[in-house]
C-alpha positions in Angstrom: 106.3 125.2 121.2 105.6 127.5 118.6 102.2 128.0 116.5 101.9 125.9 113.3 102.5 128.2 110.6 102.2 125.0 108.1 99.8 121.6 107.6 100.8 120.0 104.3 99.3 116.6 104.7 95.6 117.5 104.1 93.0 115.6 101.9 89.9 117.1 99.9 86.5 115.6 98.5 88.8 114.5 95.5 90.3 111.7 97.4 86.7 110.1 97.8 86.6 109.8 101.8 87.2 113.4 102.8 84.7 116.5 103.0 85.8 119.8 101.8 86.5 121.5 98.9 89.7 122.8 98.0 88.3 126.5 98.6 87.0 125.5 101.7 90.2 124.1 103.4 92.3 127.9 101.7 89.9 129.9 104.1 89.8 127.0 107.0 93.7 127.4 106.8 93.6 131.0 107.0 91.1 131.3 109.4 93.2 128.9 112.0 96.6 132.1 111.2 98.7 129.5 108.5 100.6 131.0 106.1 101.1 127.5 104.0 99.1 124.6 103.6 99.6 121.3 101.6 96.8 119.8 100.1 98.1 116.1 99.1 94.6 114.0 97.3 95.4 109.8 97.6 96.8 108.7 94.6 95.4 105.6 92.4 94.2 102.3 94.6 93.1 104.1 97.3 89.6 103.2 97.0 86.9 106.0 95.7 89.9 108.7 95.1 91.0 110.6 92.2 92.5 109.7 88.6 95.9 110.5 87.5 93.8 113.3 85.1 93.1 115.5 88.4 96.6 115.7 89.2 97.8 116.7 85.8 95.6 119.6 85.5 96.4 120.7 89.1 98.2 124.0 87.5 94.5 125.7 86.9 94.6 125.6 90.5 95.9 129.3 92.3 98.5 128.8 94.7 97.4 132.0 96.7 93.7 132.2 98.1 92.7 134.1 101.7 96.1 135.3 102.2 98.0 131.9 102.5 100.2 130.0 100.1 98.7 126.6 98.4 100.9 123.6 97.7 98.9 120.9 95.5 100.4 117.4 95.5 99.8 113.8 96.3 100.0 110.9 99.0 101.3 108.3 97.0 101.5 104.3 97.7 104.7 102.5 98.4 103.3 99.0 96.7 106.3 96.2 97.0 109.1 95.4 98.8 111.2 97.2 96.4 109.7 100.6 97.0 107.6 100.9 93.6 105.2 103.7 93.8 101.4 104.0 92.5 102.5 107.6 90.3 103.9 107.6 86.9 107.4 109.9 87.4 106.4 112.2 84.9 103.3 113.0 87.0 105.2 113.2 90.2 107.8 115.7 88.5 104.5 118.3 87.9 103.6 117.9 91.7 104.5 120.7 94.4 104.9 118.4 97.1 105.4 114.4 96.8 104.3 112.0 100.1 105.1 108.2 100.5 103.5 105.8 102.3 102.2 102.6 102.9 98.6 102.0 103.3 97.2 98.8 103.9 94.8 98.7 100.7 97.5 98.9 98.1 100.4 97.0 99.8 100.7 93.6 101.8 102.4 93.9 104.9 105.5 92.1 105.6 108.7 91.1 107.7 110.3 94.2 109.3 113.1 94.1 106.6 110.9 93.9 103.7 108.7 96.6 104.9 112.1 98.9 105.9 113.7 98.2 102.6 110.3 99.0 100.8 110.5 102.4 103.0 114.3 103.0 102.4 113.5 103.2 98.3 110.7 106.1 98.8 113.4 108.2 101.3 116.0 107.8 98.5 113.8 108.2 95.7 114.6 111.9 94.5 110.9 111.9 93.7 110.1 112.1 97.2 109.7 114.8 100.4 108.2 113.4 103.2 106.7 109.8 104.4 103.5 109.5 105.7 102.7 108.1 109.3 105.6 105.6 109.3 103.9 104.9 112.4 101.9 101.5 112.1 102.8 98.2 113.9 101.4 96.3 112.1 103.8 96.8 109.4 107.4 96.8 111.7 109.9 99.1 110.4 113.4 99.7 111.9 113.5 103.4 113.2 116.9 103.6 113.4 118.0 103.1 110.0 114.9 105.1 108.2 116.1 108.1 110.5 119.5 108.0 109.6 118.3 107.6 106.0 115.7 110.5 105.6 118.4 113.2 107.3 120.6 111.7 104.9 118.4 112.3 102.0 116.3 115.2 103.0 113.4 113.6 103.5 111.0 114.0 106.1 109.7 111.7 108.7 106.0 112.5 109.4 104.1 112.3 112.6 100.7 112.0 111.9 98.0 113.2 114.1 95.3 111.4 112.8 96.8 108.1 112.8 97.1 108.7 116.7 94.0 109.0 117.1 93.4 105.6 116.0 95.1 103.5 118.1 92.4 100.6 118.0 93.6 100.1 114.1 97.0 100.6 114.5 99.2 98.7 116.0 101.8 100.3 118.9 101.7 103.7 117.3 102.0 105.6 120.0 105.1 103.3 121.2 106.4 104.0 117.2 105.8 107.6 117.2 107.8 108.2 120.6 110.4 106.1 118.9 110.7 108.2 115.8 110.6 111.3 117.9 113.6 110.0 120.1 115.9 108.3 117.2 115.1 112.0 115.0 116.2 113.9 118.3 119.3 112.1 118.8 120.5 112.4 115.7 119.3 115.7 114.7 117.3 114.9 111.9 113.6 117.2 111.2 110.4 115.9 111.5 107.1 116.9 109.7 103.8 117.1 112.0 101.0 116.8 110.1 96.9 116.6 110.9 96.3 114.3 107.8 92.9 116.2 108.0 89.9 115.4 106.2 87.4 117.7 107.5 87.8 121.8 107.3 88.3 122.1 111.0 90.9 119.7 111.4 93.8 121.5 109.8 96.4 122.3 112.0 95.4 119.8 115.3 98.2 117.9 116.5 96.4 117.7 119.6 97.3 113.9 120.4 101.1 114.7 119.2 101.4 117.8 121.4 102.2 115.3 124.3 104.4 113.4 122.8 106.6 115.9 121.7 106.5 117.0 125.7 107.3 113.4 126.8 110.1 113.8 124.7 111.2 117.2 125.2 111.6 117.6 121.6 113.4 120.7 120.0 111.8 123.4 118.6 114.4 123.7 116.1 113.4 120.0 114.2 110.2 120.9 113.8 109.8 122.1 110.4 106.4 123.1 111.0 106.9 126.0 113.1 108.7 128.0 109.7 107.2 128.4 106.5 110.0 130.5 105.7 112.0 127.2 106.6 110.1 125.1 104.9 109.9 126.3 101.8 113.6 126.9 101.9 113.8 123.1 102.5 110.9 122.5 99.9 113.4 124.5 97.3 116.5 122.7 98.6 114.9 119.5 97.6 114.1 121.0 94.4 117.9 122.2 93.7 119.5 118.7 94.8 117.3 117.2 92.3 114.5 115.5 94.0 112.7 115.4 91.5 111.5 112.6 89.3 
């Protein structure tokens, strides 16, 4: 296992339930030796989060701080079984990073077929780069299909440390994360490791993920976080492929 060079799913005070500023998060990421930090605030629908105007004004923020590169984007809500997103395509197109995920505040959990169809639409959406925490057994998903389609559409499935920290609220989260890792290993699909940090000291923290990587003997070459250069190239390929709104 190599040290992380990037952590691209984090939140600041703008999300309404996190506690650091952009500057504080960037400084902490630099202090931890990262090369790249992504900040992806919650899109509308999550209580207390920022309005669309916040995202529209992100060009004013420098993209390099304290010697590290900064990517700014959003964690967009999947709203229904059709995969409808909670942000307009025109606004998504302005973001450095585009994460989509299911949150119980914005989505009614359905059958495994309904939920899988919803996430598949996000995976296949050319605007989306990453699927956040696809691990909650309260919202059952077919990981065989999702892993294959994520690889096919150049979309990353995330292993989320913050989700693994709360098994009391997320049904079968460890089992499901292991399943994603095992199937990703089988099919040669890269994954993204994320802290989902809501405070500066939690940036690059994967203490709950590390044992799962060991249990699955997960290949280093399938962990995209070990090379900022590789992740940047992956993101550039997404844009070249038309992964934009």
